[in-house]
gemmi code that builds the backbone of each chain (N, CA, C; Angstrom):
import gemmi

chains = {
    "A": [
        ("MET", (98.973, 51.559, 113.536), (98.277, 51.903, 112.003), (97.574, 50.364, 112.423)),
        ("THR", (96.530, 50.617, 112.486), (95.782, 49.153, 112.620), (95.582, 48.321, 111.545)),
        ("SER", (95.381, 46.670, 112.247), (95.274, 45.852, 110.871), (94.807, 46.413, 109.255)),
        ("GLN", (93.355, 46.743, 110.260), (92.208, 46.944, 109.170), (92.181, 48.130, 107.727)),
        ("VAL", (93.353, 49.031, 108.720), (93.878, 50.573, 108.328), (94.868, 49.443, 107.345)),
        ("LYS", (95.377, 48.991, 107.072), (96.244, 48.060, 106.763), (96.403, 47.615, 105.870)),
        ("LYS", (95.881, 46.261, 105.917), (94.624, 45.659, 104.860), (93.767, 46.874, 103.904)),
        ("SER", (93.110, 47.753, 103.591), (92.348, 48.877, 103.724), (93.824, 49.626, 102.073)),
        ("MET", (94.222, 50.234, 103.468), (95.824, 50.801, 101.799), (96.135, 50.227, 101.383)),
        ("GLN", (96.362, 48.409, 101.857), (96.211, 47.521, 100.528), (96.083, 47.283, 99.492)),
        ("ASN", (95.165, 47.540, 100.140), (93.356, 46.922, 98.446), (93.401, 48.903, 97.664)),
        ("VAL", (94.046, 49.705, 98.065), (94.120, 51.262, 97.412), (95.068, 50.705, 96.783)),
        ("ASP", (96.913, 50.535, 97.231), (97.517, 49.946, 96.276), (97.216, 48.977, 94.967)),
        ("GLU", (97.202, 48.397, 95.263), (97.046, 46.828, 94.439), (95.388, 47.435, 92.897)),
        ("GLN", (94.684, 48.187, 93.979), (93.503, 49.055, 92.979), (94.587, 49.894, 92.002)),
        ("ILE", (95.156, 51.043, 93.252), (96.319, 51.775, 91.599), (97.228, 51.367, 91.092)),
        ("ARG", (97.010, 49.884, 91.254), (98.384, 49.269, 91.182), (97.578, 49.052, 89.237)),
        ("THR", (96.542, 48.797, 89.547), (95.669, 47.181, 88.664), (95.218, 48.305, 87.422)),
        ("LEU", (94.841, 49.433, 88.123), (94.055, 50.670, 86.699), (96.277, 51.044, 86.385)),
        ("LYS", (97.120, 50.750, 86.793), (98.504, 51.267, 86.482), (98.890, 50.791, 84.837)),
        ("ILE", (98.061, 49.375, 85.079), (98.452, 48.348, 84.452), (97.941, 48.968, 83.474)),
        ("PHE", (96.505, 48.758, 83.518), (95.109, 48.949, 82.710), (95.661, 50.199, 81.464)),
        ("PHE", (96.586, 50.563, 82.489), (96.906, 52.411, 81.871), (97.665, 51.713, 80.919)),
        ("ALA", (99.135, 51.422, 81.216), (99.601, 50.801, 80.099), (99.283, 50.092, 79.976)),
        ("GLU", (98.598, 49.602, 79.539), (97.805, 48.344, 77.708), (97.107, 49.497, 77.006)),
        ("LYS", (96.989, 50.396, 77.864), (96.394, 51.667, 76.633), (96.470, 52.422, 76.090)),
        ("ILE", (98.647, 52.515, 76.558), (98.568, 53.476, 75.705), (99.381, 53.344, 74.325)),
        ("PRO", (99.803, 51.937, 73.625), (99.222, 51.873, 71.942), (98.573, 52.716, 71.349)),
        ("LYS", (97.144, 52.350, 72.070), (95.483, 52.704, 71.007), (96.025, 54.455, 71.425)),
        ("LYS", (96.363, 54.973, 72.876), (96.313, 56.435, 72.540), (97.567, 56.641, 71.286)),
        ("MET", (98.423, 56.001, 71.192), (99.751, 55.955, 70.448), (99.446, 56.436, 69.141)),
        ("ALA", (98.315, 55.386, 68.722), (97.719, 55.253, 67.164), (96.943, 56.771, 67.673)),
        ("GLU", (96.028, 56.710, 68.038), (95.125, 58.187, 67.709), (96.006, 59.111, 67.661)),
        ("ILE", (97.231, 59.291, 68.668), (97.482, 60.839, 68.257), (98.634, 61.163, 66.685)),
        ("GLU", (98.312, 59.655, 66.598), (99.497, 59.164, 65.265), (98.486, 59.414, 63.750)),
        ("ALA", (96.794, 59.543, 64.069), (96.472, 59.478, 63.039), (96.010, 60.807, 63.125)),
        ("TYR", (96.194, 61.420, 63.979), (95.491, 63.085, 64.113), (96.575, 63.587, 63.556)),
        ("ILE", (98.067, 63.043, 63.662), (99.171, 64.120, 63.217), (98.215, 63.137, 61.618)),
        ("GLN", (98.588, 62.458, 61.318), (98.236, 62.169, 59.717), (97.299, 63.176, 59.254)),
        ("GLN", (96.567, 63.667, 59.709), (95.339, 64.354, 59.972), (95.671, 65.286, 59.414)),
        ("SER", (96.734, 66.689, 60.221), (97.181, 67.210, 59.982), (98.094, 67.592, 59.096)),
        ("GLU", (98.954, 66.995, 58.827), (99.898, 66.513, 57.772), (99.054, 67.329, 56.380)),
        ("LEU", (97.855, 66.323, 55.723), (97.225, 66.338, 54.817), (96.123, 66.975, 54.688)),
        ("GLU", (95.943, 68.076, 55.806), (94.757, 69.378, 56.127), (95.495, 70.480, 57.020)),
        ("PRO", (96.195, 70.620, 56.677), (97.319, 71.875, 57.300), (96.673, 72.548, 58.422)),
        ("LEU", (95.488, 72.694, 57.042), (94.846, 74.306, 57.184), (94.468, 74.152, 58.086)),
        ("ASN", (93.347, 73.033, 58.058), (92.244, 72.270, 59.103), (92.570, 72.589, 60.834)),
        ("LEU", (91.733, 72.431, 61.584), (92.238, 73.377, 62.261), (91.255, 72.041, 62.981)),
        ("VAL", (90.358, 71.895, 63.094), (89.853, 70.696, 63.673), (90.724, 69.490, 63.338)),
        ("HIS", (91.666, 69.379, 63.282), (92.589, 68.389, 63.332), (93.610, 68.799, 64.566)),
        ("TRP", (93.872, 70.296, 64.358), (94.454, 70.465, 65.416), (94.491, 70.695, 66.683)),
        ("ASP", (93.050, 70.651, 66.642), (92.444, 69.993, 68.115), (91.948, 69.711, 68.705)),
        ("ARG", (91.563, 68.404, 67.742), (92.439, 67.071, 68.062), (93.152, 67.277, 68.879)),
        ("LEU", (94.216, 67.103, 67.856), (95.756, 67.265, 68.512), (95.870, 66.902, 70.104)),
        ("LEU", (95.275, 68.540, 70.082), (95.874, 69.108, 71.266), (94.796, 68.178, 72.325)),
        ("LEU", (94.142, 68.387, 72.508), (92.634, 67.696, 73.593), (93.682, 66.215, 73.727)),
        ("ALA", (93.821, 65.673, 72.488), (94.741, 64.185, 72.859), (96.053, 64.409, 73.940)),
        ("MET", (96.374, 65.291, 73.140), (98.112, 65.840, 74.028), (97.543, 66.354, 75.291)),
        ("HIS", (96.958, 67.200, 75.816), (96.088, 67.624, 76.859), (95.954, 66.557, 77.499)),
        ("THR", (94.787, 65.677, 77.685), (93.861, 64.652, 78.180), (94.926, 63.650, 78.676)),
        ("LEU", (96.194, 62.672, 77.734), (97.327, 62.128, 77.791), (98.020, 62.444, 79.483)),
        ("ALA", (98.688, 64.314, 78.919), (99.812, 65.060, 79.924), (98.792, 64.898, 81.319)),
        ("GLY", (97.186, 64.819, 81.442), (96.818, 65.233, 82.715), (96.450, 63.531, 83.085)),
        ("SER", (96.663, 62.653, 82.560), (96.193, 61.049, 83.405), (97.835, 60.244, 83.270)),
        ("SER", (98.622, 60.624, 82.635), (100.350, 59.972, 82.555), (99.866, 59.487, 84.477)),
        ("GLY", (100.854, 61.035, 84.123), (100.834, 61.815, 86.218), (100.868, 60.956, 87.118)),
        ("SER", (99.176, 60.945, 86.927), (98.452, 60.099, 87.896), (98.927, 59.160, 88.045)),
        ("PHE", (99.092, 58.369, 86.625), (99.250, 56.574, 86.504), (100.472, 56.596, 87.191)),
        ("GLY", (101.378, 57.477, 87.534), (102.801, 56.688, 87.208), (104.250, 57.016, 85.962)),
        ("PHE", (103.287, 57.679, 85.151), (103.480, 57.801, 83.424), (104.568, 58.692, 83.647)),
        ("GLU", (105.301, 59.955, 84.811), (105.551, 60.860, 84.962), (105.775, 61.585, 83.443)),
        ("GLU", (107.068, 61.055, 83.070), (107.584, 61.449, 82.180), (107.162, 61.620, 80.330)),
        ("MET", (106.166, 60.602, 80.166), (105.121, 60.512, 79.597), (104.345, 62.677, 79.411)),
        ("GLY", (103.892, 62.371, 80.648), (103.031, 63.040, 81.225), (104.291, 64.691, 80.871)),
        ("THR", (105.045, 65.057, 81.149), (105.952, 66.148, 80.720), (105.637, 66.115, 79.459)),
        ("ARG", (106.293, 64.785, 78.238), (106.959, 64.815, 77.390), (105.491, 65.828, 76.716)),
        ("ALA", (104.273, 64.836, 77.084), (102.925, 65.630, 76.438), (102.694, 66.749, 76.700)),
        ("ARG", (102.644, 67.298, 77.918), (102.155, 68.911, 78.137), (102.547, 69.577, 77.476)),
        ("SER", (104.095, 69.064, 77.549), (105.641, 70.112, 75.925), (104.720, 70.812, 74.604)),
        ("ILE", (104.123, 69.321, 74.296), (104.466, 69.539, 73.873), (102.612, 70.342, 73.432)),
        ("GLU", (102.387, 69.469, 74.421), (100.156, 70.442, 73.957), (101.090, 71.725, 74.395)),
        ("LYS", (101.451, 72.782, 75.063), (101.545, 73.667, 74.696), (102.253, 74.805, 73.835)),
        ("LYS", (102.884, 73.609, 72.621), (103.724, 73.633, 72.089), (102.609, 74.092, 70.816)),
        ("ILE", (101.319, 73.175, 70.597), (100.341, 73.024, 69.920), (99.263, 73.794, 69.649)),
        ("HIS", (99.192, 74.450, 70.826), (98.311, 75.664, 71.784), (98.719, 77.022, 70.854)),
        ("SER", (99.934, 77.225, 71.044), (100.739, 77.406, 70.699), (100.566, 78.470, 69.111)),
        ("LEU", (100.960, 78.120, 68.535), (100.981, 77.271, 67.753), (99.001, 78.096, 66.928)),
        ("ILE", (98.489, 77.539, 67.884), (96.775, 77.483, 67.374), (96.603, 78.942, 67.845)),
        ("ASP", (96.654, 79.442, 68.618), (97.159, 80.855, 69.807), (97.085, 82.379, 68.694)),
        ("THR", (98.774, 82.371, 68.410), (98.825, 82.825, 67.755), (98.081, 82.685, 66.300)),
        ("GLY", (98.137, 82.223, 65.832), (97.767, 81.771, 64.790), (98.949, 81.373, 63.170)),
        ("ILE", (99.684, 81.060, 63.553), (100.762, 80.384, 63.206), (100.527, 79.328, 61.981)),
        ("VAL", (98.718, 78.609, 62.632), (99.290, 76.990, 61.411), (99.341, 77.048, 60.871)),
        ("ASN", (99.569, 77.532, 59.935), (99.335, 77.886, 58.197), (100.518, 77.451, 58.100)),
        ("GLN", (101.508, 78.452, 58.812), (102.744, 78.226, 58.988), (103.417, 77.345, 58.093)),
        ("GLY", (104.360, 76.570, 57.156), (104.225, 75.187, 57.025), (106.104, 74.738, 57.921)),
        ("GLN", (107.153, 76.038, 57.404), (107.650, 74.761, 57.950), (107.481, 75.015, 60.198)),
        ("GLU", (107.243, 75.569, 61.429), (106.867, 75.431, 61.865), (105.679, 74.139, 62.690)),
        ("CYS", (105.084, 74.302, 61.662), (104.181, 73.548, 61.883), (104.700, 71.960, 61.463)),
        ("SER", (105.732, 71.903, 60.973), (106.091, 69.868, 60.043), (107.418, 69.337, 61.232)),
        ("LEU", (107.474, 70.773, 62.116), (108.303, 70.558, 63.340), (107.987, 70.609, 63.962)),
        ("LEU", (107.228, 71.064, 64.199), (106.292, 70.580, 65.827), (105.467, 68.784, 65.592)),
        ("GLN", (105.240, 68.611, 63.627), (104.439, 67.058, 63.346), (105.401, 66.336, 63.495)),
        ("THR", (106.715, 66.902, 63.218), (108.310, 65.573, 63.553), (107.813, 65.620, 64.883)),
        ("GLU", (107.707, 66.515, 66.148), (108.267, 66.666, 67.164), (107.189, 64.990, 68.015)),
        ("VAL", (105.998, 65.498, 66.559), (104.630, 64.516, 67.255), (104.952, 63.419, 67.673)),
        ("ARG", (105.124, 62.909, 66.691), (105.712, 61.329, 65.938), (106.707, 60.583, 66.087)),
        ("GLN", (108.053, 62.250, 66.094), (108.724, 60.806, 67.420), (108.725, 60.496, 68.783)),
        ("PHE", (107.869, 61.666, 69.151), (107.289, 60.845, 71.050), (106.353, 60.431, 70.893)),
        ("VAL", (105.416, 59.784, 69.550), (104.408, 58.990, 69.325), (105.865, 56.814, 69.383)),
        ("GLN", (106.507, 57.130, 68.697), (107.828, 56.369, 68.726), (107.681, 56.315, 70.584)),
        ("TRP", (108.481, 56.777, 70.708), (108.967, 57.338, 72.285), (107.789, 56.262, 73.147)),
        ("GLY", (106.871, 57.196, 72.822), (105.582, 55.956, 73.942), (105.673, 54.111, 73.680)),
        ("ARG", (105.561, 54.103, 71.909), (105.454, 53.093, 71.853), (106.376, 52.230, 72.851)),
        ("ALA", (107.907, 52.405, 71.890), (108.531, 51.917, 73.547), (108.502, 51.764, 74.736)),
        ("HIS", (107.891, 52.695, 75.466), (108.749, 53.199, 76.512), (107.109, 52.451, 77.492)),
        ("GLY", (105.278, 53.001, 76.597), (104.790, 52.885, 77.048), (104.746, 51.661, 77.961)),
        ("ASN", (105.181, 50.572, 77.501), (104.842, 49.320, 78.165), (105.776, 48.513, 79.738)),
        ("GLN", (106.700, 50.037, 79.721), (108.264, 49.597, 80.379), (106.436, 50.140, 81.848)),
        ("PHE", (106.009, 49.422, 82.341), (104.815, 49.649, 83.848), (105.535, 50.414, 84.550)),
        ("ALA", (105.196, 51.891, 85.090), (106.012, 52.286, 86.347), (105.316, 52.102, 87.296)),
        ("ASP", (106.590, 51.290, 88.970), (106.237, 50.944, 90.038), (106.142, 52.241, 90.569)),
    ],
    "B": [
        ("MET", (76.288, 76.846, 102.684), (77.515, 75.167, 102.213), (77.151, 74.865, 103.460)),
        ("SER", (76.769, 73.028, 103.321), (77.033, 72.654, 104.198), (78.251, 72.188, 104.737)),
        ("PRO", (78.172, 71.581, 106.395), (79.365, 71.954, 107.668), (79.976, 70.242, 107.300)),
        ("THR", (79.420, 69.050, 106.767), (80.769, 68.483, 106.535), (80.402, 67.718, 104.965)),
        ("LEU", (81.418, 68.207, 104.521), (81.856, 67.339, 103.511), (82.128, 66.025, 103.094)),
        ("ASN", (80.681, 65.487, 102.514), (80.605, 63.838, 102.061), (80.429, 63.751, 100.739)),
        ("LYS", (79.214, 64.565, 99.901), (79.270, 64.219, 98.795), (80.046, 65.075, 97.591)),
        ("ILE", (80.203, 64.654, 96.635), (81.416, 65.791, 95.591), (81.001, 65.031, 94.024)),
        ("LEU", (79.930, 66.020, 94.068), (79.645, 66.183, 92.804), (81.473, 66.168, 91.479)),
        ("TYR", (81.670, 64.931, 90.499), (82.826, 65.542, 90.058), (82.544, 65.876, 88.570)),
        ("VAL", (83.394, 66.842, 87.996), (83.493, 66.537, 86.255), (84.628, 66.589, 85.529)),
        ("GLU", (84.838, 65.201, 84.803), (86.060, 65.344, 84.480), (85.559, 64.171, 82.997)),
        ("ASP", (86.362, 64.444, 81.151), (85.871, 64.035, 80.507), (86.675, 62.511, 80.405)),
        ("ASP", (87.582, 62.813, 80.806), (89.147, 61.389, 80.692), (88.509, 60.761, 81.294)),
        ("PRO", (88.286, 59.540, 81.137), (87.695, 58.082, 81.850), (88.749, 57.644, 82.852)),
        ("ASP", (89.610, 57.830, 81.818), (90.950, 57.414, 82.760), (90.687, 57.864, 84.158)),
        ("ILE", (91.472, 59.364, 83.577), (90.949, 60.137, 85.626), (89.870, 59.289, 86.318)),
        ("GLN", (88.385, 59.694, 85.915), (87.267, 59.519, 86.567), (87.609, 57.996, 87.210)),
        ("VAL", (88.272, 57.583, 86.771), (88.653, 56.224, 87.266), (89.457, 55.875, 88.854)),
        ("VAL", (90.695, 57.123, 88.786), (91.636, 56.982, 89.508), (91.059, 57.907, 90.610)),
        ("ALA", (90.712, 59.168, 89.455), (90.053, 59.589, 90.995), (89.012, 58.878, 91.911)),
        ("LYS", (88.398, 57.906, 91.226), (86.636, 57.564, 92.476), (88.105, 56.560, 93.471)),
        ("ILE", (88.341, 56.817, 93.025), (89.631, 55.182, 93.826), (90.226, 56.606, 95.345)),
        ("ALA", (90.288, 57.551, 94.367), (91.479, 59.021, 95.176), (90.695, 59.065, 96.050)),
        ("LEU", (89.460, 59.600, 96.374), (88.328, 59.686, 96.471), (87.014, 59.026, 96.976)),
        ("GLU", (86.976, 57.838, 96.884), (85.697, 56.926, 96.991), (87.101, 56.222, 98.280)),
        ("VAL", (87.564, 55.832, 97.702), (87.897, 54.217, 98.281), (89.181, 55.714, 98.899)),
        ("VAL", (89.852, 56.589, 98.781), (90.761, 56.575, 100.519), (90.338, 57.806, 100.777)),
        ("GLY", (89.498, 58.151, 100.539), (88.773, 59.752, 101.357), (87.384, 59.529, 101.710)),
        ("GLY", (87.118, 58.736, 101.492), (85.318, 58.187, 102.209), (83.853, 59.217, 101.843)),
        ("PHE", (84.620, 59.632, 100.487), (83.453, 60.597, 100.303), (82.650, 59.330, 99.314)),
        ("ILE", (81.629, 60.641, 99.243), (80.416, 59.905, 98.129), (80.937, 60.508, 96.834)),
        ("LEU", (80.833, 59.946, 95.764), (80.750, 60.455, 94.619), (80.555, 60.423, 93.232)),
        ("ARG", (79.317, 61.941, 92.962), (79.031, 61.603, 91.210), (80.381, 61.521, 90.218)),
        ("SER", (80.383, 60.627, 89.188), (81.729, 61.251, 88.722), (80.097, 61.460, 87.041)),
        ("CYS", (80.354, 62.820, 86.256), (79.966, 62.615, 85.303), (81.279, 63.027, 84.553)),
        ("SER", (80.532, 63.132, 83.550), (81.815, 63.219, 82.038), (81.988, 64.370, 80.780)),
        ("SER", (81.332, 65.118, 81.294), (81.033, 66.775, 80.471), (79.656, 67.401, 80.811)),
        ("GLY", (80.239, 69.239, 81.137), (79.346, 69.792, 81.890), (78.070, 69.372, 81.715)),
        ("ARG", (77.668, 69.241, 80.115), (76.226, 69.530, 79.803), (75.508, 67.724, 81.391)),
        ("GLU", (76.540, 66.665, 81.407), (76.325, 65.852, 81.748), (75.522, 65.849, 83.786)),
        ("ALA", (76.643, 67.475, 83.891), (76.535, 68.175, 85.117), (74.808, 67.994, 85.263)),
        ("LEU", (74.100, 68.989, 84.292), (73.679, 69.742, 84.050), (72.527, 68.841, 84.417)),
        ("GLU", (72.565, 67.691, 84.535), (71.446, 67.788, 84.391), (70.616, 66.026, 86.122)),
        ("PRO", (69.326, 67.089, 85.697), (68.504, 66.053, 87.149), (69.322, 65.781, 88.122)),
        ("ALA", (69.854, 64.196, 87.040), (70.958, 63.418, 88.630), (71.359, 63.989, 88.928)),
        ("SER", (72.000, 64.788, 88.625), (73.734, 65.658, 89.114), (73.339, 66.686, 90.117)),
        ("ILE", (71.528, 67.444, 90.063), (71.985, 68.605, 91.020), (71.405, 67.689, 92.285)),
        ("ASP", (69.831, 66.993, 91.952), (70.078, 65.773, 92.941), (70.391, 65.148, 94.175)),
        ("PHE", (71.618, 64.892, 93.694), (72.341, 64.281, 94.139), (73.017, 65.484, 95.326)),
        ("ALA", (72.355, 67.021, 95.278), (72.963, 67.494, 96.025), (74.140, 68.196, 96.886)),
        ("PRO", (75.287, 68.012, 96.133), (76.507, 68.175, 96.520), (76.794, 69.043, 97.427)),
        ("ASP", (78.009, 68.372, 98.112), (78.602, 69.471, 99.162), (79.416, 70.099, 98.255)),
        ("LEU", (80.518, 69.454, 97.298), (80.633, 70.236, 96.454), (81.433, 70.035, 95.214)),
        ("MET", (82.193, 71.018, 94.312), (81.407, 70.110, 93.453), (83.260, 70.211, 92.340)),
        ("LEU", (83.607, 69.208, 92.525), (85.034, 69.221, 91.165), (84.789, 68.889, 90.008)),
        ("LEU", (85.578, 70.099, 89.293), (85.477, 70.433, 88.093), (87.380, 70.595, 87.235)),
        ("ASP", (87.510, 69.769, 86.014), (87.839, 69.971, 85.153), (87.787, 70.846, 84.690)),
        ("VAL", (89.103, 71.811, 84.431), (88.825, 73.235, 83.375), (88.895, 73.260, 81.985)),
        ("MET", (89.254, 71.769, 81.173), (89.531, 71.800, 79.768), (89.272, 70.424, 79.607)),
        ("MET", (87.752, 70.840, 78.320), (86.810, 70.055, 78.850), (86.350, 70.769, 77.080)),
        ("PRO", (86.130, 69.121, 76.301), (85.802, 69.997, 75.463), (83.819, 70.173, 75.388)),
        ("GLU", (83.227, 70.807, 74.084), (82.470, 71.584, 74.148), (82.217, 72.941, 75.022)),
        ("MET", (81.709, 71.747, 76.332), (81.238, 72.453, 77.665), (82.742, 73.185, 78.433)),
        ("ASP", (84.028, 73.894, 78.954), (84.485, 73.964, 79.532), (84.204, 73.967, 81.714)),
        ("GLY", (85.910, 73.946, 82.199), (84.527, 73.673, 83.797), (84.564, 74.947, 83.965)),
        ("PRO", (84.814, 76.032, 83.939), (84.321, 77.724, 83.875), (82.571, 77.816, 83.433)),
        ("THR", (82.703, 77.314, 82.042), (81.228, 77.715, 81.382), (80.408, 76.673, 82.631)),
        ("THR", (80.574, 75.164, 83.063), (80.057, 74.253, 83.552), (79.690, 75.310, 84.779)),
        ("LEU", (81.006, 75.799, 85.409), (81.109, 76.540, 86.747), (79.911, 77.874, 86.475)),
        ("ALA", (79.533, 78.315, 85.695), (78.272, 79.202, 85.719), (76.762, 78.944, 85.421)),
        ("CYS", (76.673, 77.605, 84.198), (75.969, 77.578, 84.297), (75.108, 76.390, 85.046)),
        ("LEU", (75.975, 75.425, 86.452), (75.687, 74.795, 87.603), (75.079, 76.484, 88.641)),
        ("ARG", (76.006, 77.545, 88.162), (75.632, 78.466, 89.272), (73.859, 78.692, 89.204)),
        ("LYS", (73.548, 79.485, 88.277), (72.492, 79.258, 87.868), (71.242, 78.831, 88.361)),
        ("MET", (71.606, 77.594, 89.204), (70.539, 76.577, 89.916), (70.946, 76.978, 91.223)),
        ("THR", (69.821, 77.268, 91.587), (69.023, 77.833, 93.102), (70.043, 76.606, 93.802)),
        ("GLN", (69.857, 75.259, 94.210), (70.747, 74.211, 94.267), (71.679, 74.640, 94.208)),
        ("MET", (72.226, 74.778, 93.676), (73.931, 74.951, 93.144), (74.502, 76.512, 93.639)),
        ("LEU", (73.683, 77.181, 94.106), (74.460, 78.727, 94.060), (75.599, 78.795, 94.802)),
        ("HIS", (75.754, 77.751, 96.302), (76.194, 78.619, 97.434), (77.218, 76.994, 97.162)),
        ("THR", (77.275, 75.767, 96.425), (78.120, 74.775, 96.640), (79.845, 75.412, 96.602)),
        ("PRO", (80.465, 75.545, 96.901), (81.622, 75.342, 96.683), (81.915, 74.585, 95.584)),
        ("ALA", (82.672, 74.429, 94.782), (83.794, 74.873, 93.617), (85.352, 74.622, 93.768)),
        ("ILE", (85.829, 73.151, 92.976), (87.281, 73.676, 93.499), (87.259, 73.399, 91.552)),
        ("PHE", (88.820, 74.052, 91.125), (88.961, 73.618, 89.247), (89.979, 72.833, 89.996)),
        ("ILE", (90.368, 71.839, 88.278), (91.702, 70.810, 88.255), (91.972, 71.002, 87.391)),
        ("THR", (93.120, 71.204, 87.527), (94.368, 71.722, 86.258), (95.490, 71.983, 85.831)),
        ("ALA", (96.065, 71.452, 84.732), (97.357, 71.268, 83.969), (98.196, 72.843, 84.459)),
        ("LYS", (97.408, 74.126, 84.267), (97.792, 75.366, 84.155), (97.853, 75.972, 85.559)),
        ("VAL", (98.932, 75.747, 86.304), (98.520, 76.448, 87.570), (99.903, 77.848, 87.874)),
        ("GLN", (99.841, 78.166, 87.422), (100.573, 78.963, 87.387), (99.511, 80.018, 88.198)),
        ("PRO", (99.935, 80.922, 88.918), (99.605, 81.984, 90.101), (98.510, 82.777, 89.070)),
        ("SER", (98.531, 83.744, 87.995), (97.620, 84.457, 87.247), (95.928, 83.340, 87.063)),
        ("GLU", (96.480, 82.399, 86.583), (95.848, 81.420, 85.800), (95.173, 80.695, 87.599)),
        ("VAL", (95.269, 80.517, 88.469), (94.879, 79.853, 89.110), (93.737, 82.084, 90.020)),
        ("GLU", (94.486, 82.626, 89.881), (93.546, 83.023, 90.086), (91.949, 84.054, 88.746)),
        ("TYR", (92.808, 83.782, 88.539), (91.072, 83.976, 87.591), (89.965, 82.416, 87.720)),
        ("LEU", (90.659, 81.633, 88.429), (89.391, 80.221, 88.121), (89.576, 81.339, 89.734)),
        ("LYS", (90.146, 80.942, 90.606), (89.425, 82.217, 92.361), (88.245, 83.072, 91.333)),
        ("SER", (88.563, 83.859, 91.079), (87.193, 84.770, 90.678), (86.158, 84.362, 89.506)),
        ("LEU", (86.329, 83.537, 89.725), (85.115, 82.882, 89.266), (84.455, 82.394, 90.394)),
        ("GLY", (85.032, 82.400, 91.935), (83.466, 81.104, 92.353), (84.436, 80.655, 92.855)),
        ("ALA", (86.332, 80.121, 92.636), (86.446, 77.825, 93.106), (86.495, 78.837, 94.247)),
        ("ILE", (87.199, 77.962, 95.346), (87.437, 77.811, 96.754), (89.002, 77.676, 96.503)),
        ("GLY", (89.514, 76.609, 95.345), (90.854, 76.112, 95.167), (91.046, 75.882, 94.318)),
        ("VAL", (92.286, 75.411, 93.679), (92.490, 74.681, 92.419), (93.435, 73.791, 92.583)),
        ("LEU", (93.718, 73.079, 92.313), (94.033, 71.893, 92.329), (95.124, 71.511, 91.176)),
        ("ALA", (96.552, 70.928, 91.367), (97.330, 70.586, 89.562), (96.513, 69.409, 89.230)),
        ("LYS", (97.570, 69.052, 87.408), (96.484, 67.931, 87.615), (98.018, 67.928, 86.577)),
        ("PRO", (98.928, 66.636, 86.790), (98.033, 64.841, 87.755), (98.475, 65.487, 88.992)),
        ("PHE", (97.258, 64.310, 89.737), (98.002, 64.228, 91.340), (97.806, 63.232, 91.182)),
        ("ASP", (98.614, 63.167, 92.569), (98.894, 61.867, 92.761), (96.957, 61.266, 93.801)),
        ("PRO", (96.913, 59.774, 93.895), (95.894, 59.514, 94.281), (95.347, 59.155, 95.667)),
        ("MET", (97.128, 59.222, 96.069), (97.677, 58.975, 97.344), (96.835, 60.292, 98.327)),
        ("GLN", (96.937, 61.675, 97.243), (96.700, 62.991, 98.347), (95.714, 62.993, 97.589)),
        ("LEU", (94.863, 62.834, 96.390), (94.146, 63.586, 96.782), (92.973, 64.094, 97.484)),
        ("ALA", (91.825, 63.106, 97.537), (90.850, 63.548, 98.941), (92.084, 64.751, 100.189)),
        ("SER", (93.323, 64.392, 100.686), (93.895, 65.407, 102.051), (93.313, 66.377, 101.291)),
        ("GLN", (93.815, 66.368, 99.988), (93.770, 68.319, 99.077), (92.715, 68.690, 99.211)),
        ("VAL", (92.386, 67.954, 98.343), (90.031, 68.799, 98.490), (90.197, 68.644, 99.642)),
        ("ARG", (89.834, 68.045, 100.677), (90.219, 68.080, 102.483), (89.678, 69.546, 102.798)),
        ("GLU", (91.702, 69.926, 102.900), (92.209, 71.083, 102.942), (91.485, 72.163, 102.625)),
        ("LEU", (91.561, 71.895, 101.064), (90.686, 72.941, 101.010), (89.327, 73.733, 100.719)),
        ("TRP", (88.735, 72.235, 101.655), (86.901, 72.346, 101.505), (87.246, 73.093, 103.138)),
        ("GLU", (88.148, 73.076, 104.228), (88.341, 73.123, 105.619), (88.951, 75.083, 105.945)),
        ("LYS", (89.392, 75.240, 104.375), (90.560, 76.177, 105.198), (88.945, 77.587, 104.709)),
        ("SER", (88.227, 76.830, 102.769), (87.220, 77.690, 103.767), (85.997, 78.405, 103.922)),
        ("ILE", (85.891, 77.262, 105.424), (84.990, 76.573, 105.681), (85.235, 77.616, 107.247)),
        ("ALA", (86.594, 77.481, 106.752), (87.233, 77.880, 108.466), (87.007, 79.697, 109.191)),
        ("PRO", (86.106, 80.338, 109.659), (86.365, 81.955, 110.671), (86.767, 82.877, 109.963)),
    ],
}
model = gemmi.Model(1)
for chain_id, residues in chains.items():
    chain = gemmi.Chain(chain_id)
    for i, (resn, *xyz) in enumerate(residues, 1):
        res = gemmi.Residue()
        res.name, res.seqid = resn, gemmi.SeqId(i, " ")
        for name, pos in zip(("N", "CA", "C"), xyz):
            atom = gemmi.Atom()
            atom.name, atom.element = name, gemmi.Element(name[0])
            atom.pos, atom.b_iso = gemmi.Position(*pos), 0.0
            res.add_atom(atom)
        chain.add_residue(res)
    model.add_chain(chain)
structure = gemmi.Structure()
structure.add_model(model)
structure.setup_entities()
């Protein structure tokens, strides 16, 4: 590897590391958004708009976390995304217990995200 | 189809992913990238005039998803034969087959490794132009 290539790769590593730090800094805001959506879904459980917003938020987080080194966050978000998808697809979004369990799981995820999101993944 | 892969039109609604893909494709891969935040933006004249060699499309996006975006782009003469790759979390065989049936040369998994993305794109491209 030439010194120029080495320098270039170091530069890439630095840029990606910087992006990871920026991403980590935004995690509290992302968790707050998810929390707001779950609150709205609790207030209006039959309103699919709130579930769709929550689904998109979890999908986005699942898609991005892994690329920034937060694999566990991505895996957890993906798991919840699938469950929300299933609730919407099967039309049981208005069945109280299923929704309530999922809302609890999302709240636990938010707590976990707040606790772990600031631990920068190298 | 262009004989060389230089310019990529990338459609992705998540700004965080856009930034990391920019480094992955421009800095690591050496490609020229035009990023669009929505399918609608990809259909704007500036994106078409960019004349990409390849389109890289996120599947799940609000308002206009990746497959719909590709269908709309295909209606434009300039984009009729431009190879497309979908990028998605759903990489089960049935989903991949479905996306390929829409005319994509391949499907890449999300999340992606920023250090590997460019070589994955190039590999699919080369496979698609192989005789």
